[in-house]
C-alpha positions as CSV (number, residue, x, y, z in Angstrom):
1,X,13.5,20.8,-15.8
2,X,11.8,17.5,-16.4
3,X,11.7,15.2,-13.3
4,X,12.4,12.0,-15.4
5,X,15.4,13.4,-17.5
6,X,18.1,11.3,-15.7
7,X,18.4,7.7,-16.8
8,X,18.9,6.4,-13.2
9,X,15.8,8.3,-12.1
10,X,13.8,6.7,-15.0
11,X,15.0,3.2,-14.0
12,X,14.1,3.7,-10.3
13,X,10.7,5.2,-11.3
14,X,10.0,2.2,-13.6
15,X,11.0,-0.2,-10.8
16,X,8.8,1.6,-8.3
17,X,5.8,1.6,-10.6
18,X,6.3,-2.2,-11.3
19,X,6.3,-2.9,-7.4
20,X,3.3,-0.7,-6.9
21,X,1.6,-2.5,-9.8
22,X,2.3,-5.9,-8.2
23,X,0.7,-4.6,-5.0
24,X,-2.3,-3.3,-6.8
25,X,-2.6,-6.5,-8.6
26,X,-2.8,-8.5,-5.4
27,X,0.6,-8.8,-3.6
28,X,-0.6,-6.5,-1.0
29,X,1.8,-4.4,1.2
30,X,4.9,-4.3,-1.1
31,X,3.5,-1.1,-2.6
32,X,5.0,0.7,0.4
33,X,8.4,0.0,-1.1
34,X,7.6,2.3,-4.1
35,X,8.0,5.7,-2.5
36,X,11.2,4.9,-0.6
37,X,12.7,3.4,-3.8
38,X,11.8,6.5,-5.9
39,X,13.0,8.7,-3.1
40,X,16.6,7.4,-3.8
41,X,16.6,9.6,-6.8
42,X,14.0,12.3,-5.9
43,X,13.0,14.3,-2.8
44,X,10.5,12.1,-0.8
45,X,7.8,14.7,-1.2
46,X,8.3,14.7,-5.0
47,X,8.5,10.9,-5.2
48,X,5.2,10.5,-3.3
49,X,3.6,13.1,-5.6
50,X,4.7,11.4,-8.7
51,X,3.4,8.0,-7.5
52,X,0.0,9.3,-6.4
53,X,-1.5,9.8,-10.0
54,X,0.2,6.4,-10.9
55,X,-1.7,4.8,-7.9
56,X,-5.0,6.4,-9.1
57,X,-4.6,4.9,-12.5
58,X,-3.6,1.5,-11.2
59,X,-6.6,1.6,-8.8
60,X,-9.0,1.7,-11.8
61,X,-7.5,-1.5,-13.2
62,X,-7.4,-3.2,-9.9
63,X,-11.0,-2.3,-8.8
64,X,-12.3,-3.1,-12.2
65,X,-10.5,-6.6,-12.0
66,X,-11.9,-7.4,-8.7
67,X,-15.2,-5.4,-8.7
68,X,-17.2,-8.6,-7.9
69,X,-15.0,-9.7,-5.1
70,X,-14.7,-7.4,-2.2
71,X,-16.0,-7.3,1.4
72,X,-18.2,-4.3,2.0
73,X,-18.3,-4.7,5.8
74,X,-14.5,-4.4,6.0
75,X,-14.4,-1.2,3.8
76,X,-17.2,0.4,5.8
77,X,-15.5,0.0,9.1
78,X,-12.0,0.8,8.0
79,X,-12.7,3.9,5.8
80,X,-13.8,6.3,8.5
81,X,-10.6,5.6,10.4
82,X,-8.6,5.9,7.4
83,X,-10.1,9.3,6.6
84,X,-9.3,10.5,10.1
85,X,-5.7,9.2,9.8
86,X,-5.3,11.0,6.5
87,X,-6.5,14.3,8.1
88,X,-4.2,13.8,11.1
89,X,-1.2,13.1,9.0
90,X,-1.9,16.2,6.8
91,X,-2.5,18.4,9.7
92,X,0.5,17.5,11.7
93,X,2.9,16.7,8.8
94,X,5.4,19.3,10.0
95,X,5.8,17.6,13.5
96,X,5.5,13.9,12.5
97,X,8.8,12.1,12.8
98,X,8.6,10.0,9.7
99,X,11.6,7.8,10.6
100,X,10.1,6.9,14.0
101,X,6.8,6.1,12.4
102,X,8.4,3.8,9.9
103,X,10.5,2.1,12.5
104,X,7.4,1.3,14.7
105,X,5.4,0.1,11.7
106,X,8.2,-2.0,10.6
107,X,8.6,-3.7,14.0
108,X,4.9,-4.4,14.2
109,X,4.8,-5.7,10.6
110,X,7.8,-8.0,11.0
111,X,6.5,-9.4,14.4
112,X,3.0,-10.0,12.9
113,X,4.3,-11.8,9.8
114,X,6.7,-14.0,11.8
115,X,3.8,-14.9,14.2
116,X,1.5,-15.9,11.4
117,X,4.1,-17.9,9.7
118,X,4.9,-19.8,13.0
119,X,1.3,-20.6,13.8
120,X,0.5,-21.7,10.3
121,X,3.8,-23.6,9.8
122,X,3.6,-26.9,8.0
123,X,0.3,-26.2,6.4
124,X,-1.5,-26.0,9.8
125,X,-5.1,-24.8,9.5
126,X,-5.8,-21.9,11.8
127,X,-9.3,-20.7,12.6
128,X,-10.1,-17.3,11.2
129,X,-10.3,-14.5,13.6
130,X,-13.3,-12.1,13.7
131,X,-12.5,-9.1,15.7
132,X,-15.3,-6.4,15.9
133,X,-15.6,-3.6,13.4
134,X,-14.5,-0.9,15.7
135,X,-11.1,-2.6,15.8
136,X,-10.9,-2.2,12.0
137,X,-11.6,1.5,12.5
138,X,-8.6,1.9,14.7
139,X,-6.4,0.1,12.2
140,X,-8.0,2.3,9.6
141,X,-6.4,5.3,11.3
142,X,-3.1,3.7,11.0
143,X,-3.8,2.9,7.3
144,X,-4.7,6.7,6.7
145,X,-1.6,8.1,8.6
146,X,1.0,5.8,6.9
147,X,-0.6,6.1,3.6
148,X,-0.7,9.9,3.6
149,X,3.0,10.1,4.7
150,X,4.5,7.5,2.4
151,X,1.9,5.5,0.6
152,X,2.6,2.8,3.1
153,X,-0.9,1.9,4.4
154,X,-0.7,-1.8,3.4
155,X,0.7,-3.2,6.7
156,X,-2.1,-2.0,9.0
157,X,-4.6,-3.3,6.6
158,X,-2.9,-6.7,6.5
159,X,-2.7,-7.0,10.2
160,X,-6.4,-6.7,10.7
161,X,-7.7,-8.3,7.5
162,X,-5.3,-11.1,6.8
163,X,-6.3,-13.2,9.9
164,X,-9.9,-13.2,8.7
165,X,-8.8,-15.7,6.1
166,X,-11.0,-14.2,3.4
167,X,-10.8,-16.0,-0.1
168,X,-7.8,-14.5,-1.6
169,X,-9.6,-12.7,-4.5
170,X,-12.0,-11.1,-1.9
171,X,-9.0,-10.1,0.2
172,X,-7.4,-8.4,-2.9
173,X,-10.6,-6.8,-4.0
174,X,-11.3,-5.3,-0.4
175,X,-7.7,-3.9,-0.5
176,X,-8.3,-2.5,-4.0
177,X,-11.5,-0.7,-3.3
178,X,-10.4,0.6,0.2
179,X,-7.1,2.1,-1.2
180,X,-8.8,3.4,-4.3
181,X,-11.0,5.6,-2.0
182,X,-8.1,6.5,0.3
183,X,-5.9,7.6,-2.6
184,X,-8.6,10.0,-3.9
185,X,-9.0,11.3,-0.2
186,X,-5.2,12.2,-0.4
187,X,-5.5,14.4,-3.5
188,X,-6.8,17.6,-1.8
189,X,-3.9,17.6,0.7
190,X,-1.3,17.0,-2.0
191,X,-2.8,19.9,-4.1
192,X,-2.9,22.2,-1.1
193,X,0.7,21.5,-0.4
194,X,1.6,22.2,-4.0
195,X,3.3,18.8,-4.6
196,X,0.8,17.8,-7.4
197,X,2.0,20.2,-10.1
198,X,2.7,20.2,-13.9
199,X,6.1,18.6,-13.4
200,X,4.9,15.7,-11.1
201,X,1.8,15.1,-13.2
202,X,3.9,15.0,-16.5
203,X,6.3,12.6,-14.9
204,X,3.4,10.4,-13.7
205,X,1.7,10.5,-17.1
206,X,4.9,9.0,-18.7
207,X,4.6,6.1,-16.3
208,X,0.9,5.2,-16.9
209,X,1.4,2.6,-19.6
210,X,3.8,0.7,-17.4
211,X,1.5,1.1,-14.4
212,X,-1.4,-0.4,-16.3
213,X,0.6,-3.4,-17.7
214,X,2.3,-4.2,-14.4
215,X,-1.0,-4.3,-12.6
216,X,-2.7,-6.5,-15.2
217,X,0.1,-9.0,-15.1
218,X,0.0,-9.2,-11.2
219,X,-3.8,-9.7,-11.4
220,X,-3.3,-12.6,-13.8
221,X,-0.7,-14.2,-11.5
222,X,-2.9,-13.8,-8.4
223,X,-5.9,-15.5,-9.9
224,X,-3.8,-18.6,-10.5
225,X,-2.7,-19.0,-6.8
226,X,-4.6,-21.0,-4.2
227,X,-5.6,-19.2,-1.0
228,X,-3.2,-21.1,1.3
229,X,-0.2,-20.2,-0.9
230,X,-1.5,-16.6,-1.2
231,X,-1.5,-16.0,2.5
232,X,2.0,-17.5,2.9
233,X,3.4,-15.2,0.3
234,X,1.6,-12.2,2.1
235,X,3.2,-13.1,5.4
236,X,6.7,-13.4,3.9
237,X,6.2,-10.1,2.1
238,X,5.2,-8.5,5.4
239,X,8.5,-9.8,7.0
240,X,10.5,-8.4,4.1
241,X,8.6,-5.1,3.9
242,X,8.8,-4.7,7.8
243,X,12.5,-5.2,7.7
244,X,12.8,-2.6,5.0
245,X,10.7,-0.1,7.1
246,X,12.9,-0.8,10.1
247,X,15.9,-0.1,8.1
248,X,14.4,3.2,6.7
249,X,13.6,4.2,10.3
250,X,17.1,3.5,11.6
251,X,19.4,5.0,8.9
C-alpha cells in the first residue's frame, strides 16, 4: 500500500515539506516541526524515514545557494560532536525516552529564545559571544542526538551559533553545510533499521518537486532580510518551536 494514498496524509506531507523547505532556505529551527507534523498521519519512524530523502534533496539546494557563505571553523568544531550524538542516539534508540528528550529540549529552547529577545529588546546592540570551539562540540552532540531521533537538531545549533552574530547569510550557510553532512551520516542507521525502503523512498520522491521549490522560495526571502530582523525572527521561531516541543513532551 502506498504511503501517500490518503488525501489527509498527502496534505500533511506537503505542509511538512514546505516547513522543512523554509528551514533549509534559512528559517533555521522550524524544520523540527516537520516530523511531528507528518507523524499525525504516519507512525513516527515512517514519518522520519520519508522526510530524510527530502532533507537530502533540500540540502543540495541550500548548500549550493549559500556555498560561498559559511563558517568552516564552526562546522569543524560541531561536526565531531554531531557524529558522536548520532551514534549514541542510534545505539540507544530502544532506551531513549523521546518525550522526555523533547520536553527538555523545548524548555531550553524557549528559555534561550526569550532571554535573547529580552536582552536585544528595542533594537539594543549586544556584543557577540565567542565561546571556545569545544563548547560547540558539546552542542554538536545535542545536535546529533536530536537530529537522529526526530530531525530536530536545529535548536542546539541555534543556541551556540546565534549569539555569535554572524552575518545572516553566513549563519544560514553554516547551518546548511553542517546539516547536509549530518543528514548523510544518518543514512546508514536508517538503512540498518529498515525504515528506508521502497515505500518510504517512493513517497519521498513524490515530494521532491515541492521540496525544491519551497527551499528556493525561502532562500529568496532570506536574502532580502537585514541581519537584525533575521535574528529577531530566529529567536521568535525558537520560542514557538520550543513551546511545540514542550507540548510534544507532555502529551
